[in-house]
C-alpha positions in Angstrom: 20.9 79.3 22.3 21.0 76.1 20.2 17.8 74.0 20.2 18.4 70.4 20.4 17.0 68.3 17.2 15.1 65.3 17.7 17.0 62.3 17.0 16.5 61.1 13.5 14.2 57.9 13.2 16.4 55.1 11.4 14.6 54.4 7.9 13.3 50.8 7.9 12.6 49.5 4.3 9.2 48.1 3.7 8.1 44.8 4.9 8.0 43.4 1.3 11.2 44.6 0.9 12.2 43.1 3.9 11.1 39.5 3.2 13.1 39.8 -0.3 16.1 40.8 1.4 15.8 37.7 3.9 15.1 35.4 1.0 18.0 36.4 -1.0 20.3 35.9 2.2 18.8 32.2 3.2 20.4 30.5 0.5 23.6 32.2 1.6 23.4 30.4 5.1 22.9 27.0 3.6 25.8 24.3 2.7 27.0 24.3 -0.7 27.7 20.6 -0.6 24.1 20.1 1.2 22.6 21.9 -2.0 24.6 20.0 -4.4 23.5 16.9 -2.6 19.7 18.2 -2.9 19.9 18.8 -6.3 21.3 15.2 -7.0 18.5 13.7 -5.1 15.9 16.0 -6.5 16.5 15.0 -10.2 17.3 11.4 -9.6 13.8 11.2 -7.9 12.3 12.2 -10.8 13.1 9.2 -12.4 11.2 6.2 -13.5 8.8 4.4 -10.9 6.3 2.0 -10.8 3.1 3.7 -11.5 2.4 7.3 -12.8 1.7 9.9 -10.1 -0.4 13.0 -9.8 1.8 16.1 -9.0 0.9 16.3 -5.1 2.9 12.5 -4.9 5.3 13.2 -6.8 6.3 16.8 -5.3 6.2 14.7 -2.3 9.0 12.2 -3.2 11.1 15.1 -4.9 10.7 17.3 -1.7 11.7 14.5 0.8 14.7 13.0 -1.5 16.0 16.4 -1.7 16.1 16.9 2.3 18.2 13.5 2.7 20.7 14.3 -0.3 20.8 18.0 1.5 21.8 15.9 4.8 24.1 13.7 3.1 26.0 16.6 1.3 26.5 18.2 4.8 27.5 15.4 6.1 30.3 14.4 3.2 31.6 17.9 3.6 32.1 17.7 7.6 34.0 14.4 7.1 36.0 16.3 4.2 37.0 19.1 6.6 37.7 16.4 9.4 40.5 14.6 7.1 42.0 17.6 6.4 41.4 18.9 2.6 42.2 22.4 1.9 38.8 24.4 0.8 39.2 28.1 0.6 36.7 30.8 0.4 37.7 31.4 -3.7 36.9 27.6 -4.2 33.4 27.9 -2.6 32.3 30.6 -4.4 33.1 29.2 -7.6 31.5 25.9 -6.2 28.3 28.2 -5.8 28.5 29.4 -9.1 29.1 26.2 -10.9 26.0 24.8 -8.9 24.0 27.5 -9.7 24.4 26.8 -13.5 24.0 23.4 -13.1 21.0 24.1 -11.1 19.3 25.9 -14.0 20.2 23.3 -16.4 19.6 20.0 -14.1 15.9 21.0 -12.6 14.2 21.8 -16.0 15.9 18.6 -17.4 14.9 16.5 -14.5 11.2 17.9 -14.8 10.9 17.1 -18.5 12.3 13.8 -18.1 9.8 13.4 -15.1 7.2 14.3 -17.4 8.2 11.8 -20.4 8.2 8.7 -18.6 5.1 9.7 -17.2 3.3 9.9 -20.3 5.1 6.8 -21.5 3.9 4.8 -19.1 0.5 6.4 -19.1 0.3 5.2 -22.5 1.5 1.8 -21.4 -1.7 1.7 -18.8 -4.3 3.2 -21.5 -4.5 6.8 -19.8 -4.1 9.9 -20.8 -1.0 12.1 -20.5 -0.1 14.4 -17.3 -1.6 17.9 -17.3 0.5 20.5 -18.7 1.0 22.3 -15.4 2.1 19.2 -14.0 6.2 20.3 -13.8 5.4 23.6 -12.1 3.2 21.8 -9.6 5.6 19.1 -9.1 8.5 21.8 -8.3 6.7 24.2 -6.3 5.5 21.2 -3.9 9.0 20.0 -3.7 10.5 23.3 -2.9 7.8 24.2 0.0 8.2 20.5 1.5 11.9 20.5 1.2 12.4 23.9 3.1 9.6 23.0 5.8 11.4 19.6 6.7 15.2 21.4 6.8 14.0 24.0 8.9 12.8 21.0 11.3 16.2 19.8 10.9 17.9 23.0 11.9 15.8 23.2 14.8 16.9 19.6 16.4 20.1 20.9 15.5 19.9 23.8 17.6 18.3 22.1 20.4 21.2 19.1 19.8 23.7 21.8 20.2 21.9 23.4 23.6 21.8 20.0 24.9 25.4 19.5 24.4 26.6 22.7 25.8 24.1 21.9 28.9 25.9 18.3 29.2 29.4 19.6 28.7 28.8 22.1 31.6 27.6 19.3 34.0 30.1 16.8 32.8 32.9 18.7 30.7 35.2 18.5 34.1 35.8 14.5 33.4 34.1 13.8 30.0 35.9 14.4 26.3 33.8 17.3 24.6 33.2 14.5 21.4 31.8 12.5 24.1 29.5 14.9 25.2 28.5 16.1 22.2 28.0 12.7 21.1 25.5 12.2 24.2 23.9 15.1 23.0 23.0 13.8 19.8 21.8 10.7 21.4 19.4 12.1 23.6 17.9 14.0 21.3 17.7 11.4 18.9 16.0 8.9 21.6 13.6 11.9 22.9 12.6 12.6 19.1 11.9 9.0 18.8 9.9 9.2 22.2 7.9 12.0 21.3 7.2 10.7 17.3 6.2 7.5 18.9 4.3 8.5 21.9 2.6 11.9 20.8 2.7 12.1 17.2 2.1 8.3 16.1 -0.1 7.2 18.6 -1.8 10.9 18.8 -2.3 10.3 15.1 -3.7 7.0 15.2 -6.0 7.7 17.9 -7.6 10.9 15.9 -7.3 8.8 12.8 -9.5 6.1 14.7 -11.8 9.0 15.6 -11.9 10.2 12.7 -12.7 7.0 10.6 -15.0 5.5 13.3 -17.4 8.2 12.8 -17.3 7.7 8.9 -18.3 4.0 9.6 -21.5 5.2 10.9 -22.4 6.2 7.5 -24.0 4.2 4.5 -22.7 4.8 0.9 -25.1 6.7 -1.4 -27.6 4.1 -3.2 -27.0 1.1 -0.7 -30.2 0.0 1.3 -30.8 -2.4 3.9 -31.6 -5.9 2.1 -34.6 -7.8 3.1 -33.4 -11.3 1.8 -33.3 -13.3 4.8 -29.7 -15.1 3.1 -28.3 -11.4 4.0 -26.7 -10.0 7.4 -28.1 -6.9 8.3 -31.6 -7.9 7.0 -34.3 -8.0 9.4 -34.2 -11.8 9.8 -30.5 -11.1 10.7 -28.5 -11.4 14.2 -26.3 -9.0 13.1 -27.9 -5.5 13.1 -27.6 -3.3 10.0 -26.8 -0.5 11.9 -23.7 -2.2 13.7 -22.1 -3.6 10.1 -19.9 -0.5 9.4 -20.0 1.7 6.3 -18.2 -1.3 4.5 -20.2 -4.2 5.9 -23.4 -2.6 4.8 -22.4 -2.2 1.1 -20.8 -5.6 1.0 -24.1 -7.4 2.4 -26.4 -5.2 0.0 -24.2 -5.7 -3.1 -24.7 -8.4 -6.0 -24.8 -8.5 -9.4 -27.9 -8.5 -11.6 -29.7 -11.8 -12.0 -29.4 -11.2 -16.1 -25.4 -11.1 -15.3 -26.0 -14.8 -13.6 -28.3 -16.2 -16.3 -25.8 -15.1 -19.3 -22.7 -16.9 -17.6 -24.9 -19.8 -17.1 -26.3 -19.9 -20.6 -22.8 -19.3 -22.1 -21.1 -21.6 -19.8 -23.5 -24.7 -20.4 -24.5 -24.7 -16.3 -27.3 -27.0 -16.1 -28.2 -26.6 -12.0 -30.4 -24.2 -10.9 -29.6 -20.8 -9.9 -29.5 -19.3 -6.2 -29.2 -16.3 -4.5 -25.9 -16.1 -3.0 -25.3 -15.7 0.8 -23.0 -12.9 2.2 -22.4 -13.0 6.1 -21.0 -10.0 7.7 -20.5 -8.7 11.2 -19.0 -5.5 12.1 -16.4 -4.3 14.8 -18.9 -2.9 17.3 -20.6 -6.4 17.4 -18.4 -7.8 19.8 -15.9 -6.9 22.6 -13.2 -9.2 21.1 -12.5 -10.2 17.8 -13.2 -14.1 18.8 -16.6 -12.4 19.7 -17.4 -10.9 16.2 -16.1 -14.0 14.5 -18.7 -16.0 16.5 -21.2 -13.9 15.2 -20.2 -15.0 12.0 -20.6 -18.3 12.3 -24.2 -17.9 14.0 -24.8 -16.0 10.7 -23.8 -18.9 8.7 -25.9 -21.5 10.7 -28.9 -19.0 10.7 -28.7 -18.8 6.7 -27.9 -22.7 6.5 -24.9 -21.5 4.4 -23.4 -25.0 5.4 -25.5 -26.4 2.4 -23.9 -24.8 0.0 -21.3 -26.1 -2.6 -18.8 -23.5 -1.5 -18.0 -21.6 1.4 -15.4 -18.8 1.3 -13.6 -16.8 4.3 -12.9 -13.6 2.8 -10.4 -11.4 5.2 -11.5 -7.8 4.5 -9.0 -4.7 4.3 -8.4 -2.3 7.0 -11.8 -0.6 7.0 -13.9 -3.7 6.2 -13.7 -3.5 2.5 -14.0 -6.5 0.5 -13.5 -6.0 -3.5 -16.9 -6.4 -5.2 -15.2 -8.2 -7.9 -13.6 -10.9 -5.5 -17.3 -11.9 -4.4 -19.1 -11.2 -7.4 -16.6 -13.2 -9.6 -17.2 -16.4 -7.1 -20.7 -16.0 -7.0 -21.0 -15.8 -10.9 -18.7 -18.6 -11.2 -21.3 -21.4 -8.9 -24.1 -19.9 -10.1 -24.9 -18.3 -6.6 -24.4 -21.5 -5.0 -22.2 -19.8 -2.7 -21.9 -18.6 0.7 -19.2 -15.5 1.5 -18.4 -15.1 5.1 -16.2 -11.6 6.3 -15.9 -9.3 9.3 -14.2 -5.8 10.4 -11.6 -5.5 12.7 -10.9 -2.2 12.2 -11.9 1.5 11.4 -8.5 2.5 9.8 -7.7 2.1 6.3 -5.2 -0.1 5.0 -2.4 2.4 4.4 -2.2 3.2 8.3 -2.1 -0.4 9.6 0.7 -0.6 7.2 2.4 1.9 9.2 0.8 1.5 12.6 -0.8 -1.6 13.4 0.3 -5.4 11.7 -0.7 -7.4 14.4 -4.5 -6.8 14.3 -4.9 -8.3 10.5 -3.5 -11.4 11.0 -5.0 -11.9 14.2 -8.5 -11.1 12.4 -7.7 -13.4 9.7 -7.3 -16.5 12.7 -10.0 -15.8 14.4 -12.4 -15.6 11.8 -10.9 -18.6 10.0 -10.6 -20.9 13.2 -14.2 -19.9 14.3 -15.4 -21.2 10.6 -13.1 -23.8 10.4 -14.3 -25.6 14.1 -17.8 -25.4 12.9 -17.3 -26.8 9.2 -15.1 -29.5 10.8 -18.2 -31.2 12.9 -20.1 -31.8 9.4 -19.8 -35.0 7.9 -17.1 -34.9 5.5 -19.2 -35.7 2.1 -21.8 -33.2 3.0 -20.3 -29.7 3.7 -19.0 -27.2 1.5 -15.7 -26.8 -0.3 -14.0 -24.3 2.0 -12.0 -21.6 0.5 -9.8 -18.6 1.9 -9.4 -15.5 0.3 -8.4 -11.7 0.8 -6.7 -8.7 -1.1 -3.7 -6.2 0.0 -4.0 -5.8 3.9 -7.2 -9.0 3.9 -4.4 -10.9 2.0 -2.3 -10.3 4.5 -4.7 -11.0 7.3 -5.8 -14.0 5.9 -2.5 -15.8 5.4 -2.0 -15.2 9.3 -4.4 -17.9 10.0 -1.9 -20.6 8.7 1.7 -21.6 9.9 2.8 -23.0 6.4 1.4 -23.9 3.2 1.0 -27.2 4.2 -1.6 -26.2 6.8 -3.1 -24.4 3.9 -3.7 -27.4 2.1 -4.5 -29.2 4.8 -7.6 -27.2 6.2 -8.8 -26.0 3.1 -9.6 -26.7 -0.7 -7.7 -23.9 -2.0 -6.8 -20.1 -1.8 -6.9 -17.0 -3.5 -4.6 -14.5 -2.4 -4.6 -11.1 -4.4 -1.9 -8.1 -4.0 -0.1 -9.2 -1.0 1.9 -6.8 0.4 5.5 -7.7 0.8 5.6 -8.1 4.5 3.4 -11.1 4.8 5.6 -13.8 6.1 4.3 -16.8 4.2 4.4 -15.2 1.2 8.1 -13.9 1.5 8.7 -17.8 2.8 7.6 -19.3 -0.6 9.0 -16.4 -2.5 12.2 -16.9 -1.3 12.1 -20.8 -1.8 11.0 -20.3 -5.4 13.0 -22.8 -8.1 16.2 -21.5 -9.2 15.6 -19.3 -12.4 12.3 -18.3 -11.7 11.6 -14.7 -11.3 10.1 -13.0 -8.1 7.3 -11.3 -10.0 6.1 -14.6 -11.0 7.9 -17.2 -8.8 7.7 -21.2 -9.6 7.5 -23.2 -6.7 8.1 -27.1 -6.9 7.3 -26.6 -10.5 3.7 -24.8 -10.0 2.5 -28.5 -7.8 0.6 -26.5 -5.1 1.0 -23.0 -5.7 1.1 -20.9 -8.4 1.6 -16.9 -9.2 -0.1 -14.7 -11.9 1.2 -11.8 -13.1 -2.0 -9.8 -15.4 -3.5 -13.4 -16.2 -5.4 -11.3 -19.1 -1.8 -10.6 -20.7 -0.7 -13.9 -21.9 3.0 -12.5 -21.6 2.8 -12.7 -18.1 0.1 -15.5 -17.5 1.4 -18.1 -15.2 -1.3 -20.3 -14.2 -1.5 -22.5 -16.8 2.0 -22.1 -19.0 3.1 -25.2 -16.0 0.9 -27.5 -17.6 -2.7 -28.8 -16.3 -1.5 -31.5 -14.0 -2.1 -29.1 -11.2 -2.7 -30.8 -7.3 -5.9 -29.7 -5.5 -6.1 -27.8 -3.1 -4.7 -25.1 -5.3 -3.2 -21.8 -3.7 -3.1 -18.8 -6.1 -1.2 -15.5 -5.5 -2.3 -12.6 -7.9 0.1 -9.8 -8.2 1.3 -6.9 -10.6 5.2 -6.2 -11.8 3.6 -2.6 -10.9 1.8 -2.9 -7.7 4.0 -1.2 -4.6 1.9 -2.5 -2.5 3.5 -5.9 -2.8 7.0 -4.9 -3.8 7.2 -2.1 -1.0 10.0 -3.1 1.8 12.6 -1.2 4.2 15.4 -3.1 2.7 14.9 -1.4 -0.3 16.8 1.3 1.2 20.2 0.1 0.5 19.1 -3.2 -1.2 18.9 -3.9 -4.8 15.4 -6.0 -4.5 15.0 -9.0 -7.1 12.5 -7.4 -9.1 14.7 -4.9 -10.4 17.8 -6.9 -10.9 15.7 -9.6 -13.0 13.9 -8.7 -16.3 10.9 -6.2 -15.9 7.3 -7.1 -16.1 5.4 -6.1 -18.9 4.1 -3.1 -17.3 7.4 -2.0 -15.8 9.6 0.7 -18.2 12.8 -1.0 -19.1 14.0 2.4 -17.7 13.5 2.1 -14.1 16.6 1.6 -12.1 17.5 1.0 -8.3 18.9 3.9 -6.5 19.7 3.6 -2.6 17.5 5.6 -0.7 15.5 7.3 -3.5 13.7 3.8 -4.9 12.4 3.0 -1.4 10.5 6.8 -1.0 9.4 6.3 -4.7 7.8 2.5 -3.9 6.5 4.4 -0.4 4.4 6.9 -2.4 3.6 4.0 -4.6 1.6 2.7 -1.7 -1.0 5.5 -1.8 -1.6 5.7 -5.7 -1.2 2.2 -6.3 -4.9 1.4 -6.1 -5.7 4.5 -8.9 -4.3 2.6 -11.4 -6.3 1.2 -14.5 -7.4 -2.6 -14.2 -4.2 -5.2 -14.7 -1.9 -2.2 -13.1 -0.7 -1.3 -9.8 -3.2 -2.3 -7.0 -6.3 -2.9 -9.0 -7.2 -6.6 -9.5 -10.7 -5.9 -11.1 -11.0 -8.1 -13.8 -8.4 -10.9 -12.4 -10.5 -12.7 -9.8 -12.5 -14.4 -12.6 -8.8 -16.1 -13.3 -7.9 -16.8 -10.0 -11.2 -18.4 -8.8 -11.6 -20.5 -12.1 -8.3 -21.5 -11.3 -8.5 -22.2 -7.7 -12.5 -23.2 -7.1 -13.5 -24.5 -10.8 -16.9 -26.1 -11.0 -16.9 -29.7 -12.5 -16.2 -29.4 -16.7 -15.2 -25.8 -16.4 -12.5 -24.7 -19.0 -10.8 -21.8 -20.2 -13.5 -20.6 -22.6 -16.0 -20.8 -20.0 -13.1 -18.5 -17.5 -13.3 -16.1 -20.5 -16.9 -16.0 -20.3 -16.4 -15.3 -16.7 -14.2 -12.4 -17.3 -16.1 -10.7 -19.9 -19.2 -10.8 -17.5 -17.3 -9.5 -14.4 -15.9 -6.8 -16.5 -19.4 -5.1 -17.5 -19.9 -3.1 -14.0 -19.3 -3.0 -10.7 -21.8 -4.7 -7.9 -24.8 -3.2 -7.4 -27.0 -3.0 -4.4 
């Protein structure tokens, strides 16, 4: 009798082998034209941009652009198929072989190109070359990000097909198949937007707000509560120290050493006695509304007798309430401390978040603060009140300009304005730039021959300096825009997706490589990443204006008898060190 043998257990490869087999099969499931598009976009995205960037950010640009290129390649192949162009299996195999060779050649070449222009730009900026590991990190991050985004896209495609089948079963008797597919695409696109906006964006903003509001309760290292009654947060202040926020506490506690005030006064021939500058500030938690917070700032101006100073500056902060120390320091050194600076917090979120999710609050805060101060200032005798100036950097510049309807409004209600690193979506800046005199470049426009408004691009560099190149016949009040040709915060715009900007059609700025070119879609993503890295550039480049406030304030708010030599002294002293507590 034959004894039945147990069925043989099929051999199963080890896990490692299965993973390797899956990785080997996966590229064959991808579109050849899509991979070609990904290769092209990947290589071009590694080309020259405004700012040298770390491998993490460069890899992000390359990965995003590679996925976009893949999608466009797939779309082009679909159009070709619909047009009836023949494409055999043999042609497909040869196409992939050529693509493989092109990849082996193009990827190392593109990475070398990226390293070369980055080192060239770093040398121009006075920075050391990139690390030797830079190309490998860029490639690894780009591949990982591209694969993740591609899988998300393929998942949405499967959902669209499922929805299309469902719609076809319901409406197929009355509606043609192409229409049901179009309906499915529209439904999935709508649901994706709803989910992203209602869940991802809003939820992300709420989570970030919770995180940054918790961080706002801290105090920076070395910052201590001032005992000077001329500072908000002091024991005599109406604004409690604990309610000023992280950046507010840093602002009111900071100032330059007395020796620097004395040095500027001595070298510029100042005869008036030096004074302790006034700094007033209110945190977001100090009131239920922005108007409440602004009223507290005015109360602090009353308490400190700020109206008796020669100069009062209303400075709109950035997203977290930050004020560039060099901005306040430069004005105070310029006037020997005979100043008062007023500001307030309007958000817990950093500026880059507000760029994306909240553009209404900064101008609302800028308007609330200026209107509150202006109302009180207007009540004072005209010959017995301080000169009134407005200022801001980055999102603070955007917010500050929100208080005014036009440049005529600025001139009518202030004694001058200093706006630095202005975001490109700022309405007033955009209108003035668009109305510039014919022949003047976008990076340094000339408006009405420089009668009221003048732009400054790296004023410490004579090649780009415009403040006085237009002559000394500059009416007051004066408005100064300080911006760098390499500052992505200023030049970022959705229009970059399909439109070549003037700043890349006209002669480049002195800190922008001549090889920088506009490429549809890719330049937009390169400049988007610049929003995150522009602030890390050295002074005089990107979004770093540390030593240029001396030139800006000297042009907008010069004391009597102030000249170019005095400005050079101020610039030198401001560049010595940051504000200290």
